[in-house]
N, C-alpha and C positions, 0 to 999 in steps of 0.2 A: 650515466643511464642513458640506455641505448633509444629510440622511436619505437621499436617490440615492446619495450618493457612499460614506457607510458601508454602505448595502446594497450596493452593488458591490463593494465590498472585503471583505465576510462572504463573498460569492457565489462570489467568486474563489478565497477562501481554502477553502471549502468544496470546489469544484471541484478546486482543488490536492491536498487531503487525498484525496479522492476515487483521482484519479490517480497516486497515490502508491501508494496501499493496493491497487490494483484487480491489481498483476502476483504477490504476494506470496499474497490471498486466494485469488485463482483458482490458483496452484499448490497451497495448500493443500486445497483445494476437490478438486482432480482427487485429488491424492494420499492423500485419504480417502474417497473413492469407490473408487480400485482397491483399497487397504488394506483397504477393509470387504468388498469384494467375494472377494478373495482369502482373508479370515478367513471368509467362509460357505463358499466351494468347499471351503477344508482343512480345516474345523472346528474352528482353532484359535482358543481363548478368551483367549490371554493376552495382557495388556494391554501388555506391553514389545512385544509384536511388531506391535501398532499406533502405539503410540507413538514410535517410536524411527524408524521409515521416515517419518514424518509430518514430523519433526523435522528428518531428515535434507534431506527435501526442501524444505524452508521455508528452512533455513538454506542450501542450493545455489541458491535462488533469490534470496534476499537477497545471497549474491554475486555472481550474475550480473547482477542487477538495481539493485544499488546504484552504477553510475557513472550510469545514466541516471536516478536517483532523484536523485543528488546533484544533475544537471545541471540539473534539473527546477525543485528546490527553490532552487538559486541563482538561477535565470534568474528565477522570482517574487520573490526575496530582491531582486534589483538592479531588479527593474520596481516595485516597492513605493518602495524606499529612493532609488530613482535619481529620484524626483518626489514630493519631499516637500513642493517650493513648493505644490502645489494642493489638499495635506491643510491648509496654515496658514489661520487665517481664519476 
């Protein structure tokens, strides 16, 4: 196994991690901004008012994106494990 191949495998792993996390982080970011703006407008300072909707948005996004995420990670695992002969030697 060459250094170039190791770097390529690590690059692919980081790329997959990025694409798997992006939808959930995006939804969490948008929900956080919207909830914060709503708290500013209504002057509500209760921490539960901000935490519960953000958690609900995150869980809803996880529920919606989970099939796509599982497909991506399965596809990546098959591509890695399906070509084990190129890593030997």
